[in-house]
N, CA, C and O atoms as a Tripos MOL2 file, in Angstrom:
@<TRIPOS>MOLECULE
protein
  272   271    68     0     0
PROTEIN
NO_CHARGES

@<TRIPOS>ATOM
      1 N        -119.3820  118.3240   -0.7320 N.3       1 MET1
      2 CA       -119.1770  119.4250   -1.6570 C.3       1 MET1
      3 C        -117.6770  119.7250   -1.7240 C.2       1 MET1
      4 O        -117.0130  119.8010   -0.6910 O.2       1 MET1
      5 N        -117.1480  119.8930   -2.9270 N.am      2 ALA2
      6 CA       -115.7230  120.1760   -3.1110 C.3       2 ALA2
      7 C        -115.3950  121.5570   -2.5810 C.2       2 ALA2
      8 O        -116.1650  122.4980   -2.7720 O.2       2 ALA2
      9 N        -114.2500  121.6850   -1.9140 N.am      3 GLY3
     10 CA       -113.8260  122.9760   -1.3890 C.3       3 GLY3
     11 C        -114.1930  123.1860    0.0680 C.2       3 GLY3
     12 O        -113.8460  124.2150    0.6490 O.2       3 GLY3
     13 N        -114.8800  122.2420    0.6610 N.am      4 ASP4
     14 CA       -115.2370  122.3790    2.0780 C.3       4 ASP4
     15 C        -114.1600  121.7400    2.9480 C.2       4 ASP4
     16 O        -113.4340  120.8470    2.5110 O.2       4 ASP4
     17 N        -114.0750  122.2070    4.1660 N.am      5 GLY5
     18 CA       -113.1880  121.5910    5.1470 C.3       5 GLY5
     19 C        -111.7200  121.7990    4.8200 C.2       5 GLY5
     20 O        -111.3110  122.8520    4.3310 O.2       5 GLY5
     21 N        -110.9340  120.7540    5.1060 N.am      6 TRP6
     22 CA       -109.4940  120.8370    4.9250 C.3       6 TRP6
     23 C        -109.0940  121.0310    3.4720 C.2       6 TRP6
     24 O        -108.1020  121.7010    3.1890 O.2       6 TRP6
     25 N        -109.8480  120.4560    2.5550 N.am      7 TYR7
     26 CA       -109.5050  120.6240    1.1380 C.3       7 TYR7
     27 C        -109.7000  122.0700    0.6960 C.2       7 TYR7
     28 O        -108.9630  122.5680   -0.1560 O.2       7 TYR7
     29 N        -110.6740  122.7310    1.2650 N.am      8 GLY8
     30 CA       -110.8620  124.1490    0.9770 C.3       8 GLY8
     31 C        -109.6930  124.9660    1.4790 C.2       8 GLY8
     32 O        -109.2340  125.8830    0.7990 O.2       8 GLY8
     33 N        -109.2020  124.6360    2.6780 N.am      9 LEU9
     34 CA       -108.0380  125.3170    3.2250 C.3       9 LEU9
     35 C        -106.8050  125.0530    2.3660 C.2       9 LEU9
     36 O        -106.0170  125.9650    2.1160 O.2       9 LEU9
     37 N        -106.6340  123.8320    1.9210 N.am     10 LEU10
     38 CA       -105.5020  123.5190    1.0430 C.3      10 LEU10
     39 C        -105.5790  124.3030   -0.2600 C.2      10 LEU10
     40 O        -104.5530  124.7480   -0.7750 O.2      10 LEU10
     41 N        -106.7810  124.4770   -0.7980 N.am     11 ASN11
     42 CA       -106.9440  125.2690   -2.0180 C.3      11 ASN11
     43 C        -106.5520  126.7210   -1.7970 C.2      11 ASN11
     44 O        -105.9200  127.3330   -2.6580 O.2      11 ASN11
     45 N        -106.9240  127.2750   -0.6510 N.am     12 VAL12
     46 CA       -106.5680  128.6590   -0.3290 C.3      12 VAL12
     47 C        -105.0540  128.7880   -0.1950 C.2      12 VAL12
     48 O        -104.4690  129.7340   -0.7230 O.2      12 VAL12
     49 N        -104.4180  127.8660    0.4930 N.am     13 LEU13
     50 CA       -102.9670  127.9040    0.6600 C.3      13 LEU13
     51 C        -102.2450  127.7640   -0.6810 C.2      13 LEU13
     52 O        -101.2340  128.4290   -0.9080 O.2      13 LEU13
     53 N        -102.7440  126.9190   -1.5570 N.am     14 GLN14
     54 CA       -102.1380  126.7580   -2.8800 C.3      14 GLN14
     55 C        -102.2880  128.0290   -3.7020 C.2      14 GLN14
     56 O        -101.3640  128.4300   -4.4100 O.2      14 GLN14
     57 N        -103.4520  128.6600   -3.6070 N.am     15 TYR15
     58 CA       -103.6820  129.9210   -4.3180 C.3      15 TYR15
     59 C        -102.7160  130.9980   -3.8250 C.2      15 TYR15
     60 O        -102.1530  131.7420   -4.6290 O.2      15 TYR15
     61 N        -102.5230  131.0840   -2.5060 N.am     16 CYS16
     62 CA       -101.6020  132.0750   -1.9320 C.3      16 CYS16
     63 C        -100.1680  131.8130   -2.3860 C.2      16 CYS16
     64 O         -99.4440  132.7460   -2.7310 O.2      16 CYS16
     65 N         -99.7630  130.5600   -2.3850 N.am     17 THR17
     66 CA        -98.4170  130.2020   -2.8300 C.3      17 THR17
     67 C         -98.2190  130.5740   -4.2940 C.2      17 THR17
     68 O         -97.1790  131.1210   -4.6600 O.2      17 THR17
     69 N         -99.2000  130.2820   -5.1260 N.am     18 ASP18
     70 CA        -99.1160  130.6230   -6.5460 C.3      18 ASP18
     71 C         -99.0400  132.1300   -6.7520 C.2      18 ASP18
     72 O         -98.2920  132.6030   -7.6070 O.2      18 ASP18
     73 N         -99.8120  132.8890   -5.9710 N.am     19 THR19
     74 CA        -99.8210  134.3450   -6.0940 C.3      19 THR19
     75 C         -98.4800  134.9390   -5.6920 C.2      19 THR19
     76 O         -97.9790  135.8420   -6.3620 O.2      19 THR19
     77 N         -97.8930  134.4470   -4.6110 N.am     20 VAL20
     78 CA        -96.5850  134.9350   -4.1720 C.3      20 VAL20
     79 C         -95.5390  134.6650   -5.2470 C.2      20 VAL20
     80 O         -94.7330  135.5450   -5.5500 O.2      20 VAL20
     81 N         -95.5350  133.4900   -5.8180 N.am     21 GLU21
     82 CA        -94.5770  133.1550   -6.8680 C.3      21 GLU21
     83 C         -94.7670  134.0460   -8.0960 C.2      21 GLU21
     84 O         -93.7940  134.4330   -8.7430 O.2      21 GLU21
     85 N         -96.0020  134.3630   -8.4100 N.am     22 GLN22
     86 CA        -96.2810  135.2360   -9.5500 C.3      22 GLN22
     87 C         -95.7090  136.6350   -9.3040 C.2      22 GLN22
     88 O         -95.0900  137.2100  -10.1990 O.2      22 GLN22
     89 N         -95.9050  137.1810   -8.1230 N.am     23 TYR23
     90 CA        -95.4130  138.5200   -7.8200 C.3      23 TYR23
     91 C         -93.8980  138.5740   -7.6900 C.2      23 TYR23
     92 O         -93.2940  139.6100   -7.9680 O.2      23 TYR23
     93 N         -93.2780  137.4850   -7.2750 N.am     24 ARG24
     94 CA        -91.8110  137.4510   -7.1880 C.3      24 ARG24
     95 C         -91.1690  137.5900   -8.5580 C.2      24 ARG24
     96 O         -90.0280  138.0410   -8.6620 O.2      24 ARG24
     97 N         -91.8720  137.2160   -9.5940 N.am     25 GLY25
     98 CA        -91.3370  137.3120  -10.9420 C.3      25 GLY25
     99 C         -91.4060  138.7030  -11.5360 C.2      25 GLY25
    100 O         -90.8720  138.9310  -12.6210 O.2      25 GLY25
    101 N         -92.0520  139.6440  -10.8530 N.am     26 LEU26
    102 CA        -92.1980  141.0000  -11.3710 C.3      26 LEU26
    103 C         -91.1410  141.9180  -10.7710 C.2      26 LEU26
    104 O         -90.6670  141.6960   -9.6570 O.2      26 LEU26
    105 N         -90.7850  142.9380  -11.5140 N.am     27 HIS27
    106 CA        -89.8820  143.9350  -10.9450 C.3      27 HIS27
    107 C         -90.7050  145.0250  -10.2790 C.2      27 HIS27
    108 O         -91.8900  145.1680  -10.5780 O.2      27 HIS27
    109 N         -90.0990  145.7980   -9.3800 N.am     28 PRO28
    110 CA        -90.8520  146.8510   -8.6940 C.3      28 PRO28
    111 C         -91.3310  147.9090   -9.6820 C.2      28 PRO28
    112 O         -90.6920  148.1370  -10.7090 O.2      28 PRO28
    113 N         -92.4490  148.5520   -9.3760 N.am     29 SER29
    114 CA        -92.9970  149.5740  -10.2690 C.3      29 SER29
    115 C         -92.7790  150.9760   -9.7340 C.2      29 SER29
    116 O         -93.0240  151.9530  -10.4430 O.2      29 SER29
    117 N         -92.3200  151.0940   -8.4840 N.am     30 ALA30
    118 CA        -92.0470  152.3980   -7.8870 C.3      30 ALA30
    119 C         -90.7740  152.3100   -7.0610 C.2      30 ALA30
    120 O         -90.4280  151.2510   -6.5370 O.2      30 ALA30
    121 N         -90.0900  153.4280   -6.9530 N.am     31 CYS31
    122 CA        -88.8620  153.5010   -6.1660 C.3      31 CYS31
    123 C         -89.1990  153.2720   -4.6900 C.2      31 CYS31
    124 O         -90.1130  153.9120   -4.1690 O.2      31 CYS31
    125 N         -88.4850  152.3760   -4.0080 N.am     32 PRO32
    126 CA        -88.7780  152.1310   -2.6040 C.3      32 PRO32
    127 C         -88.3700  153.2970   -1.7050 C.2      32 PRO32
    128 O         -88.8290  153.3780   -0.5650 O.2      32 PRO32
    129 N         -87.5270  154.1900   -2.1870 N.am     33 ASN33
    130 CA        -87.0710  155.3150   -1.3720 C.3      33 ASN33
    131 C         -88.0140  156.5100   -1.4390 C.2      33 ASN33
    132 O         -88.3280  157.1140   -0.4140 O.2      33 ASN33
    133 N         -88.4690  156.8540   -2.6520 N.am     34 CYS34
    134 CA        -89.2570  158.0800   -2.8040 C.3      34 CYS34
    135 C         -90.6410  157.8500   -3.3960 C.2      34 CYS34
    136 O         -91.4810  158.7490   -3.3510 O.2      34 CYS34
    137 N         -90.9020  156.6630   -3.9530 N.am     35 GLY35
    138 CA        -92.2180  156.3550   -4.4930 C.3      35 GLY35
    139 C         -92.4320  156.7740   -5.9410 C.2      35 GLY35
    140 O         -93.5110  156.5550   -6.4930 O.2      35 GLY35
    141 N         -91.4270  157.3710   -6.5600 N.am     36 GLU36
    142 CA        -91.5430  157.7720   -7.9610 C.3      36 GLU36
    143 C         -91.6220  156.5310   -8.8440 C.2      36 GLU36
    144 O         -91.0170  155.5090   -8.5170 O.2      36 GLU36
    145 N         -92.3550  156.5970   -9.9560 N.am     37 PRO37
    146 CA        -92.3640  155.4700  -10.8920 C.3      37 PRO37
    147 C         -90.9530  155.2120  -11.4210 C.2      37 PRO37
    148 O         -90.2140  156.1500  -11.7200 O.2      37 PRO37
    149 N         -90.5910  153.9500  -11.5330 N.am     38 ILE38
    150 CA        -89.2550  153.6370  -12.0170 C.3      38 ILE38
    151 C         -89.2630  153.5300  -13.5290 C.2      38 ILE38
    152 O         -90.3120  153.3400  -14.1450 O.2      38 ILE38
    153 N         -88.0980  153.6510  -14.1150 N.am     39 ARG39
    154 CA        -87.9300  153.6310  -15.5670 C.3      39 ARG39
    155 C         -86.9360  152.5470  -15.9400 C.2      39 ARG39
    156 O         -86.1580  152.0720  -15.1130 O.2      39 ARG39
    157 N         -86.9860  152.1730  -17.2040 N.am     40 VAL40
    158 CA        -86.0290  151.2180  -17.7390 C.3      40 VAL40
    159 C         -85.0460  152.0040  -18.5930 C.2      40 VAL40
    160 O         -85.4400  152.6890  -19.5370 O.2      40 VAL40
    161 N         -83.7640  151.9010  -18.2560 N.am     41 GLY41
    162 CA        -82.7320  152.6270  -18.9770 C.3      41 GLY41
    163 C         -82.4020  151.9680  -20.3010 C.2      41 GLY41
    164 O         -82.8750  150.8680  -20.5840 O.2      41 GLY41
    165 N         -81.5980  152.6280  -21.1090 N.am     42 PRO42
    166 CA        -81.2280  152.0770  -22.4130 C.3      42 PRO42
    167 C         -80.4610  150.7640  -22.3090 C.2      42 PRO42
    168 O         -80.4730  149.9570  -23.2390 O.2      42 PRO42
    169 N         -79.7960  150.5510  -21.1780 N.am     43 ASP43
    170 CA        -79.0690  149.2990  -20.9870 C.3      43 ASP43
    171 C         -79.9240  148.2090  -20.3520 C.2      43 ASP43
    172 O         -79.4310  147.1180  -20.0670 O.2      43 ASP43
    173 N         -81.2150  148.5040  -20.1290 N.am     44 GLY44
    174 CA        -82.1350  147.5300  -19.5490 C.3      44 GLY44
    175 C         -82.2020  147.5720  -18.0350 C.2      44 GLY44
    176 O         -82.9660  146.8210  -17.4290 O.2      44 GLY44
    177 N         -81.4120  148.4390  -17.4150 N.am     45 SER45
    178 CA        -81.4440  148.5340  -15.9570 C.3      45 SER45
    179 C         -82.6880  149.2930  -15.5110 C.2      45 SER45
    180 O         -83.2020  150.1530  -16.2270 O.2      45 SER45
    181 N         -83.1600  148.9580  -14.3140 N.am     46 ILE46
    182 CA        -84.3440  149.5910  -13.7510 C.3      46 ILE46
    183 C         -83.8680  150.6000  -12.7260 C.2      46 ILE46
    184 O         -83.1220  150.2550  -11.8100 O.2      46 ILE46
    185 N         -84.3000  151.8600  -12.8770 N.am     47 TYR47
    186 CA        -83.7900  152.9090  -12.0080 C.3      47 TYR47
    187 C         -84.8490  153.9690  -11.7420 C.2      47 TYR47
    188 O         -85.8790  154.0330  -12.4130 O.2      47 TYR47
    189 N         -84.5620  154.8060  -10.7350 N.am     48 CYS48
    190 CA        -85.4210  155.9350  -10.3920 C.3      48 CYS48
    191 C         -84.7760  157.1960  -10.9420 C.2      48 CYS48
    192 O         -83.6120  157.4800  -10.6580 O.2      48 CYS48
    193 N         -85.5160  157.9340  -11.7110 N.am     49 LYS49
    194 CA        -85.0070  159.1620  -12.3100 C.3      49 LYS49
    195 C         -84.7550  160.2370  -11.2470 C.2      49 LYS49
    196 O         -83.8750  161.0800  -11.4170 O.2      49 LYS49
    197 N         -85.5150  160.2090  -10.1620 N.am     50 PHE50
    198 CA        -85.4400  161.2600   -9.1550 C.3      50 PHE50
    199 C         -84.2130  161.1220   -8.2500 C.2      50 PHE50
    200 O         -83.4330  162.0640   -8.1150 O.2      50 PHE50
    201 N         -84.0400  159.9460   -7.6270 N.am     51 ASP51
    202 CA        -82.9180  159.7980   -6.6880 C.3      51 ASP51
    203 C         -81.8450  158.8190   -7.1600 C.2      51 ASP51
    204 O         -80.9330  158.4950   -6.3990 O.2      51 ASP51
    205 N         -81.9370  158.3450   -8.4030 N.am     52 HIS52
    206 CA        -80.9390  157.4860   -9.0560 C.3      52 HIS52
    207 C         -80.7760  156.1200   -8.3910 C.2      52 HIS52
    208 O         -79.7210  155.4960   -8.5080 O.2      52 HIS52
    209 N         -81.8200  155.6490   -7.6910 N.am     53 TRP53
    210 CA        -81.8080  154.3020   -7.1290 C.3      53 TRP53
    211 C         -81.8440  153.3020   -8.2790 C.2      53 TRP53
    212 O         -82.5670  153.5100   -9.2540 O.2      53 TRP53
    213 N         -81.0850  152.2330   -8.1820 N.am     54 ARG54
    214 CA        -81.0820  151.1730   -9.1930 C.3      54 ARG54
    215 C         -81.4360  149.8500   -8.5320 C.2      54 ARG54
    216 O         -80.9690  149.5320   -7.4380 O.2      54 ARG54
    217 N         -82.2750  149.0860   -9.2280 N.am     55 TRP55
    218 CA        -82.6720  147.7730   -8.7190 C.3      55 TRP55
    219 C         -81.6060  146.7630   -9.0960 C.2      55 TRP55
    220 O         -81.1970  146.6870  -10.2540 O.2      55 TRP55
    221 N         -81.1550  145.9880   -8.1220 N.am     56 ASP56
    222 CA        -80.0970  145.0100   -8.3710 C.3      56 ASP56
    223 C         -80.6330  143.6470   -8.8230 C.2      56 ASP56
    224 O         -79.8540  142.7180   -9.0390 O.2      56 ASP56
    225 N         -81.9410  143.5230   -8.9660 N.am     57 GLY57
    226 CA        -82.5360  142.2800   -9.4480 C.3      57 GLY57
    227 C         -82.9220  141.2980   -8.3740 C.2      57 GLY57
    228 O         -83.4730  140.2400   -8.6770 O.2      57 GLY57
    229 N         -82.6480  141.6200   -7.1140 N.am     58 THR58
    230 CA        -83.0060  140.7120   -6.0250 C.3      58 THR58
    231 C         -84.2790  141.1800   -5.3500 C.2      58 THR58
    232 O         -84.6800  142.3380   -5.4720 O.2      58 THR58
    233 N         -84.9020  140.2660   -4.6420 N.am     59 GLU59
    234 CA        -86.1270  140.6170   -3.9090 C.3      59 GLU59
    235 C         -85.8070  141.6230   -2.8040 C.2      59 GLU59
    236 O         -86.5960  142.5320   -2.5440 O.2      59 GLU59
    237 N         -84.6530  141.4640   -2.1530 N.am     60 ASP60
    238 CA        -84.2580  142.3990   -1.1010 C.3      60 ASP60
    239 C         -84.0260  143.7960   -1.6630 C.2      60 ASP60
    240 O         -84.2710  144.7890   -0.9790 O.2      60 ASP60
    241 N         -83.5590  143.8770   -2.8930 N.am     61 GLY61
    242 CA        -83.2990  145.1770   -3.5050 C.3      61 GLY61
    243 C         -84.5510  145.9230   -3.9080 C.2      61 GLY61
    244 O         -84.4740  147.0860   -4.3030 O.2      61 GLY61
    245 N         -85.7100  145.2770   -3.8170 N.am     62 ALA62
    246 CA        -86.9660  145.9160   -4.2020 C.3      62 ALA62
    247 C         -87.6060  146.6580   -3.0490 C.2      62 ALA62
    248 O         -88.6250  147.3220   -3.2380 O.2      62 ALA62
    249 N         -87.0360  146.5640   -1.8620 N.am     63 TYR63
    250 CA        -87.6080  147.1990   -0.6930 C.3      63 TYR63
    251 C         -86.5900  148.1360   -0.0700 C.2      63 TYR63
    252 O         -85.3860  147.9160   -0.2010 O.2      63 TYR63
    253 N         -87.0550  149.1800    0.6090 N.am     64 PRO64
    254 CA        -86.0900  150.0840    1.2610 C.3      64 PRO64
    255 C         -85.3780  149.3820    2.4030 C.2      64 PRO64
    256 O         -85.9360  148.4730    3.0180 O.2      64 PRO64
    257 N         -84.1460  149.7940    2.6940 N.am     65 PRO65
    258 CA        -83.4300  149.1510    3.8050 C.3      65 PRO65
    259 C         -84.1040  149.4530    5.1350 C.2      65 PRO65
    260 O         -84.6950  150.5170    5.3180 O.2      65 PRO65
    261 N         -84.0080  148.5150    6.0480 N.am     66 VAL66
    262 CA        -84.5860  148.6790    7.3730 C.3      66 VAL66
    263 C         -83.6210  149.5200    8.1920 C.2      66 VAL66
    264 O         -82.4520  149.1730    8.3600 O.2      66 VAL66
    265 N         -84.1290  150.6140    8.6880 N.am     67 ARG67
    266 CA        -83.2870  151.4820    9.5150 C.3      67 ARG67
    267 C         -83.7230  151.3230   10.9640 C.2      67 ARG67
    268 O         -84.9050  151.4790   11.2740 O.2      67 ARG67
    269 N         -82.8110  151.0220   11.8340 N.am     68 GLY68
    270 CA        -83.2090  150.7550   13.1900 C.3      68 GLY68
    271 C         -82.3770  151.3850   14.1560 C.2      68 GLY68
    272 O         -82.6050  151.2390   15.3570 O.2      68 GLY68
@<TRIPOS>BOND
     1     1     2 1
     2     2     3 1
     3     3     4 2
     4     3     5 am
     5     5     6 1
     6     6     7 1
     7     7     8 2
     8     7     9 am
     9     9    10 1
    10    10    11 1
    11    11    12 2
    12    11    13 am
    13    13    14 1
    14    14    15 1
    15    15    16 2
    16    15    17 am
    17    17    18 1
    18    18    19 1
    19    19    20 2
    20    19    21 am
    21    21    22 1
    22    22    23 1
    23    23    24 2
    24    23    25 am
    25    25    26 1
    26    26    27 1
    27    27    28 2
    28    27    29 am
    29    29    30 1
    30    30    31 1
    31    31    32 2
    32    31    33 am
    33    33    34 1
    34    34    35 1
    35    35    36 2
    36    35    37 am
    37    37    38 1
    38    38    39 1
    39    39    40 2
    40    39    41 am
    41    41    42 1
    42    42    43 1
    43    43    44 2
    44    43    45 am
    45    45    46 1
    46    46    47 1
    47    47    48 2
    48    47    49 am
    49    49    50 1
    50    50    51 1
    51    51    52 2
    52    51    53 am
    53    53    54 1
    54    54    55 1
    55    55    56 2
    56    55    57 am
    57    57    58 1
    58    58    59 1
    59    59    60 2
    60    59    61 am
    61    61    62 1
    62    62    63 1
    63    63    64 2
    64    63    65 am
    65    65    66 1
    66    66    67 1
    67    67    68 2
    68    67    69 am
    69    69    70 1
    70    70    71 1
    71    71    72 2
    72    71    73 am
    73    73    74 1
    74    74    75 1
    75    75    76 2
    76    75    77 am
    77    77    78 1
    78    78    79 1
    79    79    80 2
    80    79    81 am
    81    81    82 1
    82    82    83 1
    83    83    84 2
    84    83    85 am
    85    85    86 1
    86    86    87 1
    87    87    88 2
    88    87    89 am
    89    89    90 1
    90    90    91 1
    91    91    92 2
    92    91    93 am
    93    93    94 1
    94    94    95 1
    95    95    96 2
    96    95    97 am
    97    97    98 1
    98    98    99 1
    99    99   100 2
   100    99   101 am
   101   101   102 1
   102   102   103 1
   103   103   104 2
   104   103   105 am
   105   105   106 1
   106   106   107 1
   107   107   108 2
   108   107   109 am
   109   109   110 1
   110   110   111 1
   111   111   112 2
   112   111   113 am
   113   113   114 1
   114   114   115 1
   115   115   116 2
   116   115   117 am
   117   117   118 1
   118   118   119 1
   119   119   120 2
   120   119   121 am
   121   121   122 1
   122   122   123 1
   123   123   124 2
   124   123   125 am
   125   125   126 1
   126   126   127 1
   127   127   128 2
   128   127   129 am
   129   129   130 1
   130   130   131 1
   131   131   132 2
   132   131   133 am
   133   133   134 1
   134   134   135 1
   135   135   136 2
   136   135   137 am
   137   137   138 1
   138   138   139 1
   139   139   140 2
   140   139   141 am
   141   141   142 1
   142   142   143 1
   143   143   144 2
   144   143   145 am
   145   145   146 1
   146   146   147 1
   147   147   148 2
   148   147   149 am
   149   149   150 1
   150   150   151 1
   151   151   152 2
   152   151   153 am
   153   153   154 1
   154   154   155 1
   155   155   156 2
   156   155   157 am
   157   157   158 1
   158   158   159 1
   159   159   160 2
   160   159   161 am
   161   161   162 1
   162   162   163 1
   163   163   164 2
   164   163   165 am
   165   165   166 1
   166   166   167 1
   167   167   168 2
   168   167   169 am
   169   169   170 1
   170   170   171 1
   171   171   172 2
   172   171   173 am
   173   173   174 1
   174   174   175 1
   175   175   176 2
   176   175   177 am
   177   177   178 1
   178   178   179 1
   179   179   180 2
   180   179   181 am
   181   181   182 1
   182   182   183 1
   183   183   184 2
   184   183   185 am
   185   185   186 1
   186   186   187 1
   187   187   188 2
   188   187   189 am
   189   189   190 1
   190   190   191 1
   191   191   192 2
   192   191   193 am
   193   193   194 1
   194   194   195 1
   195   195   196 2
   196   195   197 am
   197   197   198 1
   198   198   199 1
   199   199   200 2
   200   199   201 am
   201   201   202 1
   202   202   203 1
   203   203   204 2
   204   203   205 am
   205   205   206 1
   206   206   207 1
   207   207   208 2
   208   207   209 am
   209   209   210 1
   210   210   211 1
   211   211   212 2
   212   211   213 am
   213   213   214 1
   214   214   215 1
   215   215   216 2
   216   215   217 am
   217   217   218 1
   218   218   219 1
   219   219   220 2
   220   219   221 am
   221   221   222 1
   222   222   223 1
   223   223   224 2
   224   223   225 am
   225   225   226 1
   226   226   227 1
   227   227   228 2
   228   227   229 am
   229   229   230 1
   230   230   231 1
   231   231   232 2
   232   231   233 am
   233   233   234 1
   234   234   235 1
   235   235   236 2
   236   235   237 am
   237   237   238 1
   238   238   239 1
   239   239   240 2
   240   239   241 am
   241   241   242 1
   242   242   243 1
   243   243   244 2
   244   243   245 am
   245   245   246 1
   246   246   247 1
   247   247   248 2
   248   247   249 am
   249   249   250 1
   250   250   251 1
   251   251   252 2
   252   251   253 am
   253   253   254 1
   254   254   255 1
   255   255   256 2
   256   255   257 am
   257   257   258 1
   258   258   259 1
   259   259   260 2
   260   259   261 am
   261   261   262 1
   262   262   263 1
   263   263   264 2
   264   263   265 am
   265   265   266 1
   266   266   267 1
   267   267   268 2
   268   267   269 am
   269   269   270 1
   270   270   271 1
   271   271   272 2
@<TRIPOS>SUBSTRUCTURE
     1 MET1         2 RESIDUE 1 A MET
     2 ALA2         6 RESIDUE 1 A ALA
     3 GLY3        10 RESIDUE 1 A GLY
     4 ASP4        14 RESIDUE 1 A ASP
     5 GLY5        18 RESIDUE 1 A GLY
     6 TRP6        22 RESIDUE 1 A TRP
     7 TYR7        26 RESIDUE 1 A TYR
     8 GLY8        30 RESIDUE 1 A GLY
     9 LEU9        34 RESIDUE 1 A LEU
    10 LEU10       38 RESIDUE 1 A LEU
    11 ASN11       42 RESIDUE 1 A ASN
    12 VAL12       46 RESIDUE 1 A VAL
    13 LEU13       50 RESIDUE 1 A LEU
    14 GLN14       54 RESIDUE 1 A GLN
    15 TYR15       58 RESIDUE 1 A TYR
    16 CYS16       62 RESIDUE 1 A CYS
    17 THR17       66 RESIDUE 1 A THR
    18 ASP18       70 RESIDUE 1 A ASP
    19 THR19       74 RESIDUE 1 A THR
    20 VAL20       78 RESIDUE 1 A VAL
    21 GLU21       82 RESIDUE 1 A GLU
    22 GLN22       86 RESIDUE 1 A GLN
    23 TYR23       90 RESIDUE 1 A TYR
    24 ARG24       94 RESIDUE 1 A ARG
    25 GLY25       98 RESIDUE 1 A GLY
    26 LEU26      102 RESIDUE 1 A LEU
    27 HIS27      106 RESIDUE 1 A HIS
    28 PRO28      110 RESIDUE 1 A PRO
    29 SER29      114 RESIDUE 1 A SER
    30 ALA30      118 RESIDUE 1 A ALA
    31 CYS31      122 RESIDUE 1 A CYS
    32 PRO32      126 RESIDUE 1 A PRO
    33 ASN33      130 RESIDUE 1 A ASN
    34 CYS34      134 RESIDUE 1 A CYS
    35 GLY35      138 RESIDUE 1 A GLY
    36 GLU36      142 RESIDUE 1 A GLU
    37 PRO37      146 RESIDUE 1 A PRO
    38 ILE38      150 RESIDUE 1 A ILE
    39 ARG39      154 RESIDUE 1 A ARG
    40 VAL40      158 RESIDUE 1 A VAL
    41 GLY41      162 RESIDUE 1 A GLY
    42 PRO42      166 RESIDUE 1 A PRO
    43 ASP43      170 RESIDUE 1 A ASP
    44 GLY44      174 RESIDUE 1 A GLY
    45 SER45      178 RESIDUE 1 A SER
    46 ILE46      182 RESIDUE 1 A ILE
    47 TYR47      186 RESIDUE 1 A TYR
    48 CYS48      190 RESIDUE 1 A CYS
    49 LYS49      194 RESIDUE 1 A LYS
    50 PHE50      198 RESIDUE 1 A PHE
    51 ASP51      202 RESIDUE 1 A ASP
    52 HIS52      206 RESIDUE 1 A HIS
    53 TRP53      210 RESIDUE 1 A TRP
    54 ARG54      214 RESIDUE 1 A ARG
    55 TRP55      218 RESIDUE 1 A TRP
    56 ASP56      222 RESIDUE 1 A ASP
    57 GLY57      226 RESIDUE 1 A GLY
    58 THR58      230 RESIDUE 1 A THR
    59 GLU59      234 RESIDUE 1 A GLU
    60 ASP60      238 RESIDUE 1 A ASP
    61 GLY61      242 RESIDUE 1 A GLY
    62 ALA62      246 RESIDUE 1 A ALA
    63 TYR63      250 RESIDUE 1 A TYR
    64 PRO64      254 RESIDUE 1 A PRO
    65 PRO65      258 RESIDUE 1 A PRO
    66 VAL66      262 RESIDUE 1 A VAL
    67 ARG67      266 RESIDUE 1 A ARG
    68 GLY68      270 RESIDUE 1 A GLY
């Protein structure tokens, strides 16, 4: 039966890889600092109206900084 054993595991791994790539192509929908929905400015920049956070377009910029 197709999908059993190692081939089933490979299908799951391929699905996960495809899903990660799909989500990497999206911009964040909420501010990582305060959780407010983000907006698109007239210049096309993505920002938070509440605390003026701006997304720099990188994956690292979509998450709050690690404070340690």
